[in-house]
N, C-alpha and C positions, 0 to 999 in steps of 0.2 A: 139075567133079567133082575131087577131089584126085588128084595122080598114084599110082597103085595101089601105086607102090614106098615112098611114104614111111609109116613107121612112126608112127602116131599112137597117142600113150598118153593117152586121158582118165580123169581120176581126180576120185573121189567122195572127200572128205574127210568123216568122221562123227565127230560128238562131240555123243552125246545124243541129238539128231536122228534116232535109228533108225527112227522111226515114218513117215519119209518115204523109207526106203530102197526098198524096192521098186517104189513108183512111179516114184523116180527112175531107177533101173537100167532098168526097161521103157521110161521116154520117151528116156532117151539112146541105147539099143539100137536102137530103131525110128529116131531122128532121125539117128544117125551112119552107119546102113546107106544112108541116102539121099544120103549126101556121099560114103564111102569104104566098099569093100566088106570091109575087113579091119582091125581096129583091137584095143587091149588096153585093156580097162576094169578100172580099178584102185580096188579099196575101200579106201581107206586109214583105218582106225579106231582112234581116239585116245581110249584110255581107255573104250572101250564094246567088247562083245562081240555079235554079232550073227551068230556061226557057224554058228547051225542054218539062220538065214533066209538067209544067203549060200549056203551050201552047197544050198539048195533052187533058189536061181536059179543056181548052175553047171550044174545040170543042166539048165538050159532054155538056158543062155548060156555055153559053154564057153571063151569069150574072157576071163572074168572072173577077176582075179588078187585073193586077198586077202590084206591086210597088216593083221594086228591087234596092236596093243599095249594091255596090261593098264593101264599107266599113263599118265598125261596127258603129251604131248609138245606140245602147241599145235601151231597148224595150219600154222605155218613150219618147224617141225623136221620133223613129220610128212610134209610134201611133199617136201622135202628127202631124206629117206632113202628115201621111195618112189622117187623119179625117180632116187636115185643107184644104184639095184639094177635098172633096167628102162630099155634102151636104146632111144631113139625119136628121130624127127627132129622131131615135133611135141607139145609136151605141154599138156595143157589141164585144168584144173579148174573145179568146178561146185559151188558149194553145196548140199547133198543136198537141202535144203528146196526148191530148184527157183523160187527167187523170180523167177528170169528166166525169162519165155516162149521157148523155143526155138525157135516157129515166126513169130512176128510179128517184121517187119522182116528176116525172115533172120538173125538175128542170131548163129544157132549155125554156119550155113554160112559168114559171114563170119568167126568165129571161128577155124573150123579152115583157113580157103582163103587167110588174109590173107598178103603175102608181107613183111608187117612182122616185126620180132622179138618183140614184145610187143603184142598185142592185148588191150586191157580194155573189158568193158562199162562204158557210162556212163549213169548214171541224170541226168544234169545237163546233157547237150547238146541242141542242136536236135535233133528226131525222135524224143526218148526220151518214155517214158509212165511215171509214177512213182507207186506209190500206197502211202504210208506216213503214219504218225501225223505231226503237225505238230512237235511238240517234237522227234523223230528226224531230220526233214527238215532244220529249223534248224541242228540240230547238226552234221548232217553234211555239209551244205553249206559252212558255218563253217570245219569243220576243214579242206575241202579247199580252200577259198579260201587259208586262211593255209598249207598244205604247198605250193601253187600259187606263193606269194609266196615263201616262204621259200627253195626250191629251184629256182625257175626251171622248173618241171617242165612246165608249159603243159596239164597234165591236169584235167580237171575233177572227175573222180572217182577215187581211188586205192583204195577199199577195198570196191570191185565183187567179189563172189566169183564172176568170170565173167571167166578170162583164160586167154589161150594163148601160149606160149614156144617160142622155137627150142630147138634142142639147142644151140646155140652159145650163147645167154642162158643156159640153164640152167647149163651147165657153169662160165660165170663166177658167175652166182649161188649155186653151191654152194660155193665158196671166198669169198664175198664177204660174201651175205647173213647176217647173225648172229641175226635177232629167230624167236624161237620162237614167240610167239604170233601172232594175226592181224594186227597192225601190218606183219608180213611183208609184206603187200599194198601199203602204202605204199612199204616200204623197197625192194624190187624197182623199182618204178618209179622212185622217186630214184637209185638205183644205174644202171640201165638208161640213164637220160638220162644221166647223168654218164660212161657210157662211149661214149655215142655210138650206142646202139643205136635202131633204127627203132622208134617207139610211135605206136600208133593207137586211138584212141576208137572204140566203134561204138555206136550208138543202140539201147536196150535196151526192152522193156515188162517193168517191175519192181513184184514185188506184196510188201511185208511180210507175212513167213508168220509171225511170231512173238506176233502179236495186235495188237488196235488200239490198245493202250497202252503204252508203254517206262516199266517201274518206274525210278523215280529211283535206286534202287540200283545196276541195271543200267547205266543211263547214268554215274554217278560212276565204275563200275570201268572202263568204256571210256576217259573221261577219263585215268583214271590209266594204264591202258595206252598209250595213245597218246601222251599226255604226256609220260612217259619214253622211251617208244620216238623221239621226236622231237627229245628233248634229246640222247639217245645219239647219233643218227644225224647231227644238226647236228654235233656234236663229232668225228664220224670224218671227215665231209665237209669241214667247214670249219677246224678247229682243229687236228687231227693227223690230216691223210690219209696 
């Protein structure tokens, strides 16, 4: 079990997927209490409004903090702003669709208890089980291979929405991470590796929650977001550091 004196901040970024929110909160409350008796659960709403539901949840779980933004910030900016206002020792975030199974392989316990500066769930290392459409899986593995080679990260899955950070790393990232979108997941790993922080990948059981097929329009949008993000990050790291 974690040292009781450690302040653990567990964050659920929420954008559109509010239908998952109640079950995600209930799962996290139960799973986290088995690891540490006192923690803060932050619901960081980004361009959505579930105030009524969150107020109901807060009646049952008084450790919830609700941060709500009417305008779309993007995952990177939403997390930076949330963590910039709440002091902690360990900061974790988990996608609200709960694609990662918290129980299998003790993934959640390992996420919170690791001594590494950055722990990330990995869908593509030995021991992991991943269920997702073939096209999405191929595109993801190709992207991660490219990032691993380009930036020498040694990481097999940069984009998994199941990560934790030490407060020391969060302070560095608050200054150096620039991406507002979900490319932020890749950016923080590249910056952490560049700065010599300890990174650990852990195996997870992961199931696609967005449906059995990936629309081409969504895939094209993701390619654009991550392609432009990689170009900007490459320039910052190698050309104009």
